[in-house]
C-alpha angles and dihedrals in degrees: 000000000000117000119198123192131192134195110271110266093015118122118232112256112281094012121128099164131118122305093199130041117205109201131182133181097228139020087239087067092065097094091055094046096043093089089061091056092044092052093047089051092048090053092046095244114150110236143161131214123216136175107218122155121213088208106035101034107026094148091052090048093050091049094046095048091044089063099040099092093046089052091055100247108160103187134023123207111197123188124189140153134211110017087005098201096151099090093045095047091048091049090051091055101048145031091223109112113261124208114197124212114194111217125214099231105128143061087269092064095236097309090112091051092047093052093044091051100042097042098069115153117255110276100037106070125196119181103226123209132189123297115272135348095347089055091049091051092047092047089058091047092049091049088050091051091052091050095042092063088078100024114072094188092054090045088056092050092047090050090050090052090053091050090051090052092050092048091053091063110090119236124224131009121333127219114234 
């Protein structure tokens, strides 16, 4: 068996595909996950978005995740509501880091998804972010931080984004 390694964040030779995969369990999750894609686009990080259900399309999920490392994807962002098994199943099928975004899609307002995502058994880690759009945005920013460790240009863009955030906060007292 031949094992090939590559520097973290480096694309395999001749690969121009996505560095981040944004997955969701249902098309109805798109509005919650859209901020992840928007942030990745703003930072110039190649990504792809897929709807793949851990429950309804398990064979498609297994096939997709089985190819993800070969394709050069470095981080997976997985959003799901309810039982929220997507991130955990994906993490069980790959060594690529998985960031889970719980989605508020049930009568429990995302608490069920949060607990399902954060309570992974020891040995199969999923980095869990906040429920909803804030979690999707932060998942993209965390993915960017992982990638920026070995990508000086991305590190510069991420730093610029942070400066823009700081500059958007008003200084001094405000009149009401």
